[in-house]
N, C-alpha and C positions, 0 to 999 in steps of 0.2 A: 078362836080361829081368825086368822088374818086373811086379807085379800091381796093376791099377787097377780099383777099383769106382767106377762113375759113375752118379749118379741125377740126373734133372731133375725139377723140381716137377711133380707129377702134375696134369694139367689137369682142371678140372671137366667133368662129363659134359653140362652144359647148353648144347649147341650146338657149332657149329664155331668154332674159335679164330681170332682175328685175328692180324695180323702182329706186333703188340706182344707178345702171348703167346708167339709163336714165338721171337722174338729174346731174350726175357727168361729163357728156360730151355732149351727143347728143342734149339734150333738150335746155340747155343754148346756145349752138352753133346755134341752129335753131332760138332761140329768137333773137340773135344778127344779124343773116343773114336776118331775116324778117324785123327787125328794119332798118337795113342799106338799104335794097331794098325800104322800105317805104320812106326813106329820099331821094331816087333817085340815090343811088350809084350803081356802077356795082359790083356784087358779084359773086364769084364762091365758092360754098359750097360743099365740098367733104367728103365722108365717104366710108367705105368699110367693108367687113367682113375679120377678121384676121383668115386665114384658115390653117396655118401651125403649127407645133409644137405638143407637147404632148396633149394639150386639145382636138385637133381635132382627134388624133388617139384614145384616150381613149373614147371619146364620140361615135365615129363610132363603136368601138368595143362593147360598151355597147348596141348600137342600132342594132348590128348584120349586119352592112352594110359596103361595101367597102368605104374607107375614102373619095374618090373622089365623090362618089354618095351621101354620107352623107353631104358633104360640099355644093354640088350643091343644094340639097334639103333645107338645113338650110339657105342658102343664100336667097332663094326664100321666106322662111317663115319670116326671119328677115326683108327683104325688104318690105314685105306686112304689117307687124306690124308697121314698121316705117311710111309707108304711112298712116295707120290708126291713128297714133299719130300726123299726119300732119307735119312730119319732112321733110323740104323742100330742101332735097339734090338736087344739080344739077346733081350729079351722085353718085350712091351707088355701088361701085366696089367690086372687089375680089382680095385678095392678092395672090391668085393662078393663076392670069391672066398671059397670055404670056408676056404682057407688063412688069409686075413686075419681072418675071423670067429674062428677058433680062436686065432690068435696075439694078437689084440686082447684077447680074453677072458682069455688066459693072463697078459698083462702086467697087466691090471686086478687079477687075483687075487694075483699076487706083490706088487704095489704095496700092496694092502690088507693082505697078510700082514706087510709091512714098515712098517705104520702110516703109510703115505703117502697114504691116501685117507680122507676123512671125509665123513659124510653131513650135508647142510645143508638145513634147512627155510628156504625163501626165498619171496619173492613174485616172481611172473613175470607178464608181460603176458598178459592174456586178452582175446580179441576176442569180444564178444557176437555180432557179425554172422557170424563164422566158426564160433562154437561150439567154440572150442579155444584152448589155450595157443599163443602165438606164439613160436617159436624166434627167436633174435636176428635172423636174416637175413630173417625175415618182416616185420620192422619197419624202416621208413625214416623219416627226419626230418632236421632240420637239425643239423649238427655244432656242439656248443657251443664247440669249440676253434677251428675255422677258418671256420665259417659255410657250409660246403658243404651244399647243400640236398638231397642224396641219400645222406647217410651211413646206413650200416646199423646195426643194433642191436648188432653186435659190434665193428665197426671202421669208421673213416672211410677210404674209398679215396683221399681227397684228401690228408690229412695223416698217415695211417697210425695215428692215435691209437686205442688200444684203448678201446672204449666198452661201456657197459651200456645196454639200451633206455631205462631211466629217465633217462639223460643227455640223450637226444635232445630237441630242441625241436620241438613240433608233430608227434609221431609218428603214423604211420598204418599199417594193415595192408597189406602188399603183395599179399595175396590178394584182398581185397574193396575196399581203399581206405578202409575205415571208420576213423574216429577214435574210435569208441565203444569205448575200451579201458580196462581196469582191472587193477590188480595183485592177483593171487590167490596164495594159498600153495600151494607144491608142494615136493617133495623131490628133491634131486639129489646126485650124488657130485662131490666136489672133489679134484683132485690137489694135495697139500700141497707146492706148489713152494717155499714159503717155508722149509721145512725143508732144502731142497737149495740154498739161495742161495749159501752159501759154497763148496759143491762146484762149482756152475756158474761162479761167479766165478773160482775157481782154474783150472778147465778153460779158460775163455775167455782168461785171462791167458797161457796157454801158446801161444796161437795168434798169434804175432807176425807171421806172414806173411799173415794174412788181409787182404783188401781193407779199406781204411778204411771204405767204405760198410757192410760187414758188421759190423765191430767196433763202429762208432759206434752203429748201431741196436741191437745186442745190449746194449751197456753202458747205453744210454739206457733201455731197457726194464728192465734189471736194477736200475738205481740211481735214475733220475729220479723225482721226486714221492714217491709212497709205495713205490717200488721194486717188486720182484717180488711178485706176488700169487698166492694159491691160485687155481686155475683149474677151473671147472666142466667135467666130462668126460662129462656125460649130458644128454639132451634129451628133451622130450616130443614125439616124432615116431613115425610109423608105419614109416617106411622107414629102415633102418640095421642095425647089428649089435646084437642084443639084449643088454641088460646082464646079464651072467652072470659068475660068478667061476670062471674055469678050466672053464667048461662047466656049472657047477652054478647053480641059481637063486640070485638075490641078493634076499633078503627086503626088501620095501619098494620094489623097483625094477622091479616087474612092469609091462610095457607101455612101458618106456623103452628108448632106444637110446643107444649111445655117441656123443658129440659128434664130428662129422666131423674136427675138428682133433686128436682123440686117435687115431682109427683110421687116418687118411689116411697119416701118415708111417710107421706100422707096415707099411703096404702095401709100402714099399720092401723090407722083409725078406721079407714074404709073396710078393712078386713073384719073388724068387729061388727060392722053393719051387715056385711055378707054373712057372717056367722048367724046373726039373728034371722036374716031373710031366708037362710037355708034351713031354718027350723031347728037349729042346734042349741039356741040359747035365746035369752030375752033381755031387753033393756041394756043395749050396748052403752048408752050414755052414762050409766053408773060406773063404768070402767074408764071413761075417757073425759068426762066433763066434771069439773070440781063443783059446779053448782047443782049437779045431779047425783052426788055421792062419791065421786072419785077421789075426794080429798083424803079418804082413808085407805086408798089403794097404794101399794108399793110397786112401782113400775121399774122393771129391770130389762135392759137391752143387752144382747150378746152380739159380738161382731169381731171381725179381724181388724188389725190396726189400720189398714188402709181405708176403712170406713169411718174411723173415729172423727175426722174433721167435719164430716157432713152431719154427724149425729150430735156433736157437741157445739156446733156453730150454726150451720145452715138450717137444719130442721128446727132447733130451738128458736132461731131468729124468726122462722115462719110462725111458730106458736106464739112467741112473745109479741111479735109484731101485729098479730091479728087482734090483740086486745081482748080476746074471748077466753072464757074459762076452761081451756083445754089442759089436760094432765101433762105435765112435763116429766121427763125421765128422772128417776131417783138415783139409779145406779147403772153405770155402763161397764160391763165386763168385757174387756178387749183382750185379744190374743195376738201373739206374734205369729210368724209363719211356720208351718210344717213343711220342711224340705223333703225331697225325695232322692235318696241314694246319691248324694253328692251334687245334686242340682235342685231346681225348683219344680214343684208341681205347677202345671199350667193347663187350664181349660182350653185356651185359644190355641196352644201349641200341642195339645194332646199328650202331655208328658206326665207319667205317674200311673197310679192305680185309681180307677174311677169307681164310683159307687156300685154300678151294675156289675162290673168285673169282679169287685171284691166279693159280692154275694154269690157269684158263680163258683168261687173257690171255697168259701167257708161261710157258715151262718153269721148273722149280724153280731151276736154277742162276742165273738172272737175279736172283731174289729172294734166294737164299742169299748171293750176293756183296754185294748192296747192304746187306742187313741186317747181315751180319757186319762189313763194312767201315765201317758206321756204328753199330755196337753202342753202346747207351747205358751205357757203363761208368762214366765219371767224372761224368757229369751226364745229365739227360734229353736225348734226341735227338728230332728231328722228321722225319717222312716227308713229303716234298713231291714232287709229280710232276716238277717241273722238275729237282730234284736227282737223282731216280731216273733220268730220261732221260740226264742228263749223265754220271752215273757209269757206266751201262751202255755208253753210246756210247764214252766215252773209255777206260775200263779194259778192258772185255771185248771190244768190237769193234775199236777203234783200236789198242790195245796188243797184247793176247794174240791175238785172232782174226786181226788183220792180219799179225802175225809168222808164224803157222802157214800162212796162205794164201800169202804171198809166197814163202817159202822152198820149200814143197812144189811150187808151180806152176812156179817157176823151175827147180827140179831136173828136173821132168818134161819141161820144154821143152828142156833142154840135155843132160841126162844120163840120161833115162828115169826110171822109178820104182824106182830102186835107189840105195842110198847110194854116192856116188862115192868114189874113192880120194884122189888129190890130195896125197899126201905128209904130212909132219909139220906140226903146228901151229907157227905163227910167233910173233913177239913180240906182235903184236896179239891173237892168240888166247890166249897165255899170260897176258896182262894181263887179258883177260876172265875166264879161269878163276880168277885170283887175286881179282878183284872179286867174282865170284859166290860163291867160297868164303867170303869175309868176309860177304857178304849172307845166305848160307844159315845161317852161324853166328848172325847177328843174328835171322834168322827163327826158328830153333830156340829161341833164348833167349826170344823173345816167346811162342812157343807153349808152351814148358815152364812159363812163368809165367802162362799163360792170359791174356795181354794181347791180346785179340781184334783190336781195331782196329789196334794196332801190328803184329800179325802179318800182317794184310791189307796194310798199307802196305809191309811188307818184301817180301811176295810180289809185289806190284805192281812194286816196285823191281827185282826179279829179272827180271820180264817186260820192263821198260823197258830193262834192261842188254842183253838180247838184241836188242831193236829198235835200240838205239843202235849196237850192233856191226854189225848188218846194214846200217844206213844208212851207217855209216862205211866198212865193208869193201866194200860195193857189189859183190857178186859178178857182177851183170849187166854192170857196167863192166869189172871185172877179167877177165871171160871173154874179152873182145875181145883182150886183150894176153897173158894168161897163164891159159889154160883149167885147167891143173893146180892153180894157186893158187885159182882160183874153185871148183874141185871140193872142195878142202880146206875152204874157207869154208862151202860148202853142207853138207859132212859134219858140221861143227860145228853148224850151224843145225838140222839134222835131229835130232842128238843132244840139242840144247837142248829140242826139242819133247818128247822122252821124259822129260827131266828135269823139264820144266814139268808134265807129267802127274802125276808122282810128288808133287811139292811142292804142286800145286794140288788134289789129290784131296780133302783134308779140306774145302775151301771149295766147289768146283764139281765134284762127283764124276762127273756125266754127261759134261761136257766133257772131263774128265781121261781117262775111258774112251775117248771118241772119239779123243783125241790118241794114246793108247796103241795103240788098234786101227789107226789110220792108219799108225803106225810099225811095224806088224806085230810087236809085242812084247807079252809078258806079264810083263816084268821090272819088278816094282813095288818092288824093293829100294831102301831109303833110301840116299841118296848120302853115304856116309862119306868118300869122296874124290871131289871134283868132277872132277878130271882123268880119273879112271877112269870116272866116270859119263858124261862127255862123249865116251867112246870105246866106250860099250856097244853101239852099232849099228855093226858093222864095214862096211867097203867090200863092196859086193855084196849087202847086206841089202835085201830088197824092202820097199817101203812103198806106200801109196796116198795120193792127194790127198783129204783129207776134205771133206765138205760144209762150208758156212760155219758156224763154231762159234757165233757170236753175230751175229744181225741187229741193225742199228741201230733204235732206236725213233724213228719219224717224229714230227714235230710234230703231225700230224693225229691220230695214235693217242694221243699224250699229252693233247691237248686233249679228245678223246672220253672218255678215262678220267677226267680231271678232272671232267667233267660227270657221268659215270655214277656216280661215287662221292662226289659232293658231298652227297648226302642221307643218309638213314638206311635201313639194310637192314631189310626187313620180314620 
């Protein structure tokens, strides 16, 4: 049994997330966590809400609520929706927690002690209409690199280029819309990432198994243009973690808070502390400190490609720069973007299908299957209603659901609701066992490598193999001439259902539970030997015929949803 620490990018608190957010981090992380648990490994799967910075302030202002109240409310909502999508977090924390306050201030203090923080007097955008300095994300304009007309002051969402507000063309305040802006002098703290460039480069060079997407983004930010730059870690904001040095006042930094991209990744560690203090676990340090046992932990992060620079450079710079024995990430699984029907999903612009809306339409497994089987791993992917309908109907209803329905109903009609005897498996059955053994090996290889789409394709192939066997063996025809042989074929089919439940659980956990319950079993053991796995339900074992696992999506429903979600969510 190995130990695996898994984190997914923590979602901003500013509203309910869309399906693109879900498939870009949380859902594949959950898939991997469930798979590893199924294989018998020890897993700690952590996530949280990212509650500081501009998005929280703007969203609270729009909602007409104090920002602390808004964040508490939205954390509850996001947590509830995550539960409905069956995201199996061991803990879903909050970056505003006391644990993250203390840990962020601790890191800032030790970095300062190690001469890795410098104070900088700089000019920052000030809005006369708003009467305040504008943090980067309070400013939008046209990207000078790609021409995207809604680039933010810190980064362009379209081309991912890191920006400063002064780089933007025709900048305006996102609070008031005012263009009456000027640069005024203020003081901030900078993390001296340039001093750590060689250490970061050496560390990244050891990650030969990282996805090309992850490595290419990391090296581009490390080396392209002017290379790695020192990064501001404080902001002129009211809401956030106060700038202190290990809890003590930091002269000249009164009234300032830490930049959200400094404190948010630290929440991964703080979340483990919250997990312990919530009574869900013990000894968080054995997961996060190499001097406390974390040296035998494999740490995997999941995120969209826009988050890669901060997790390959800035957060590792914080960890390395501290000089303390914290666990560094071993593998970063990054994803491209999932687009929506010819355009982009967008939380801030309300475009696309959002997680709560999706669950109003169909249960979680429908969405989990489509998103994971179409995960944007090697390139951007696109959600269309036609493709969604086709995938659900073909994969879930026609292949898996049809198999379960046919074999259980046939058994009930001919042998009652118990597993029939029927003698030993014959050559056709042994060939199927050999085929599925090879396919399960391929499935495991994909899942171990976190190749999500390939894993889904291999799982579907295992479902198809059962269907093809059933079609070829045709126990309903065999029964007329050789009832005992038909009984054996049915026994194999029922055991396939239990096997399918085990293998499918990481992708479609609710349907997997229904299959397992219908088979009257709670044996979730991973199939190390397929022959033995297909004999787990002995003759005489009782089962029930389940309700329809997956209903087909009708053309009328698809058309209605296309119309309903063609516009912008208000």
